C-alpha positions, -999 to +999 in steps of 0.1 A: -497-007+330-461-027+325-440-040+350-456-027+373-436+004+363-455+034+354-427+057+342-390+046+337-361+073+335-328+061+324-295+080+318-314+111+312-292+140+297-303+171+285-282+198+267-282+235+260-263+260+237-259+297+253-240+325+241-250+339+203-239+320+170-224+344+149-244+345+115-221+338+085-224+365+057-231+356+020-198+339+004-187+335-025-168+306-041-133+326-036-146+331+006-153+293+004-121+281-011-099+308+008-115+296+044-109+258+034-074+266+027-068+285+064-086+265+084-063+240+091-036+261+096-056+287+124-061+255+139-028+243+142-022+281+160-046+277+182-034+244+198+002+256+197-011+290+216-028+266+239-062+288+221-100+269+226-112+266+186-126+291+168-164+275+173-160+277+210-154+313+210-191+318+194-211+295+221-209+269+247-233+240+259-244+235+297-262+200+311-297+208+327-296+177+334-271+145+336-273+108+347-311+110+355-321+078+363-352+063+385-387+041+388-423+050+394-448+024+407-482+024+398-502+046+420-467+061+434-468+100+440-435+115+440-423+153+445-397+167+431-377+192+445-351+219+439-335+253+442-341+271+407-324+254+377-319+226+396-337+208+362-372+207+381-388+219+348-368+205+321-373+171+336-406+169+333-412+186+300-392+156+289-413+132+308-438+150+289-422+143+254-421+182+253-387+181+248-361+153+236-335+145+261-298+149+247-288+115+264-311+084+273-351+075+272-377+079+297-407+048+291-441+063+302-469+030+307-503+045+303-522+082+297-504+106+308-517+144+315-492+175+321-501+205+340-471+223+338-479+260+326-516+267+340-535+288+313-518+274+283-538+269+257-566+299+270-573+321+242-580+356+254-612+368+225-629+335+241-651+334+270-644+313+300-669+283+287-652+280+250-617+282+270-627+252+288-634+235+256-601+243+240-581+238+272-594+205+276-593+195+243-553+205+244-552+186+273-563+155+262-599+152+271-624+141+244-659+169+238-681+138+255-654+145+286-657+177+288-693+180+289-700+159+315-679+175+338-685+211+328-704+225+357-678+203+382-649+229+363-671+258+368-682+255+407-648+239+416-631+274+393-654+298+415-659+320+381-696+303+368-707+345+369-680+353+347-681+314+324-696+338+293-668+365+298-643+370+276-608+358+294-589+386+281-610+407+309-605+377+335-575+383+367-546+365+365-559+344+394-591+340+379-574+322+346-553+300+375-585+289+392-604+284+356-577+266+342-565+247+371-600+229+372-603+221+334-565+202+341-575+188+377-603+171+363-589+153+338-580+112+343-552+099+328-534+074+344-505+095+350-505+134+365-477+149+356-473+188+374-449+218+382-450+244+404-482+258+395-492+270+426-473+299+433-500+324+423-535+323+438-547+331+470-538+307+500-574+292+501-577+281+465-539+265+469-558+245+497-588+241+474-558+224+449-540+207+473-568+185+485-584+181+448-542+162+444-546+145+472-579+127+462-569+122+432-536+104+442-560+084+466-575+070+431-545+051+424-531+073+399-495+079+394-484+117+404-454+135+396-449+170+416-427+200+413-433+222+440-414+248+460-441+245+495-424+217+519-457+212+532-474+200+502-447+179+490-445+163+527-484+159+524-489+147+493-460+126+486-443+097+505-412+100+479-395+125+471-365+132+448-343+163+451-323+175+420-294+197+422-273+212+394-288+186+371-281+154+393-300+137+416-289+148+451-314+122+471-343+101+466-358+087+495-392+089+521-405+127+518-396+137+551-358+129+548-350+142+521-370+178+525-348+177+560-319+172+536-330+207+512-335+225+545-304+211+564-278+216+527-281+255+524-303+244+492-334+258+514-330+273+546-310+258+573-315+253+608-285+270+621-272+305+607-243+321+622-228+358+613-195+373+617-189+399+634-189+426+603-221+404+590-240+406+617-273+419+616-285+447+638-271+485+650-246+495+672-268+487+703-270+451+690-259+420+667-275+392+663-247+365+663-260+331+658-301+316+655-304+275+661-330+252+665-321+228+687-341+190+695-348+178+731-312+160+732-292+200+722-286+189+692-290+207+657-318+198+640-337+208+604-360+175+610-384+172+641-405+148+655-436+164+662-436+146+693-410+161+714-404+192+724-381+223+703-357+247+717-351+284+695-319+296+704-302+330+696-272+341+707-262+382+707-240+407+714-251+440+736-224+470+721-245+496+739-248+493+776-281+506+802-310+495+781-335+473+787-346+447+755-375+422+745-369+395+724-386+381+702-396+350+677-422+351+658-432+315+636-450+311+602-459+283+581-453+285+543-481+305+533-469+332+555-494+324+582-480+334+615-487+303+643-476+323+672-450+351+688-432+345+711-416+372+739-384+366+760-404+359+797-371+356+819-379+369+851-344+373+860-337+399+827-374+410+825-374+449+826-336+455+834-310+470+818-286+446+803-243+459+807-225+449+765-214+413+765-226+384+745-262+368+755-280+337+747-314+334+748-335+305+745-373+294+737-384+258+748-414+252+724-434+219+740-438+188+716-475+180+704-479+221+692-471+223+658-489+204+626-468+187+601-447+209+574-419+236+569-415+262+602-404+298+592-385+311+623-377+350+625-360+367+651-366+405+663-352+430+691-366+459+706-354+487+733-379+493+755-370+528+764-380+541+741-394+515+719-376+510+692-366+480+666-333+475+661-333+442+642-358+418+623-342+389+607-369+369+587-368+338+584-337+330+602-339+296+602-364+269+595-367+236+605-393+205+593-420+193+618-425+155+611-454+132+623-443+095+622-472+079+628-462+062+657-466+063+694-483+095+712-488+121+684-521+139+677-528+116+647-532+090+672-546+063+641-557+086+614-535+082+582-551+107+564-545+145+558-554+168+590-555+205+591-546+236+611-512+252+615-512+240+652-521+203+661-521+202+703-524+162+719-551+173+738-565+158+770-600+141+764-627+120+782-653+098+777-685+092+796-706+058+790-743+058+797-761+024+795-799+022+803-799+057+822-774+043+846-740+066+843-704+051+842-681+070+859-656+085+834-622+071+818-601+095+818-571+096+791-538+113+800-516+116+771-480+104+778-454+129+774-424+119+761-389+131+787-372+158+776-339+174+791-351+210+776 
């Protein structure tokens, strides 16, 4: 590596021409002379009228990227996030030398492996075995490398039973498994990965993330584009947020992901509706849903150690009904973490009169695992039971483990699985020469809360 830099991007810009350009008809010599004489006159008339030039009527240009500058050190794992159309894939194609920038340049120091579109180079008439060799060669692997890793690649993909079958008979998921398995066993100094985990089952996605984490732990540089915020915060210490082709923020992953969620580019920690837009029916209208920290402020980034309050504000529009409100919390993979129902004894089983209500669910600290939590709010009447409103992913928040204080992580710096991470009480008993000593009971310190 040169000057302790793996990737340097300087003022990168990429411009595309959009719209259709009129095809020029065959012209005679007289047509060419007539156009040469008339064009200056038309341009002068257009300028006097304030009209655009004729060329601009045929097409226009857009900047997919502008003024992109950053550096990545060897061994650094950097995430790139942003909504669709932000310029993420265009940036990776420039860094991978697939396309040239319109302005600026990018210096890459080291062997590069790119995984931008899984399955690129697969031939449907060839078998899985033959495509491993073909795809591996396209990605830059030598034949000796492919031979030495063939069994490991096939085992990782899970398609060993069909490795002698033509790929045209594979499902899209099987193709994904085999293609990612080939790319995951590259040994470049720099690995550039686009959103390749959007297809496939949850178990295989976790397997891919584990493999990518293993690659990063061997000191390789990784650029990783994903819409999976949990994967970003798990794999990347640093993240770059792109919006409309420019860098909006570059910094620690948990802070940048928080900006993405709270900026309206992702899903916000607070959502409010005007009366005419409020979800619901003639019996109930949801007016607001909010995520609050233990001090009562609205926040999209929650410290894993502290409590969080889920608040719903709603209008009861028809009196005399008994209501059940509940939150359903899911992770990025759509797995339900838990569902909590309104247990307030004052209102349980009691018909409500019309008016504005605010209900709050108090979730203790040291319960969630790291990642993005999506919150759905729903309400039912109980006499009879009818689902009146259901707002999926009404709000979201990011759970951050800062690896300090009394979290369930303790001194473990690696990945911890699971959709919850409670801080449990442990006890340890020591026995020496058959003589037991008293148990040492460790009681976790719970942070004070105002909830």
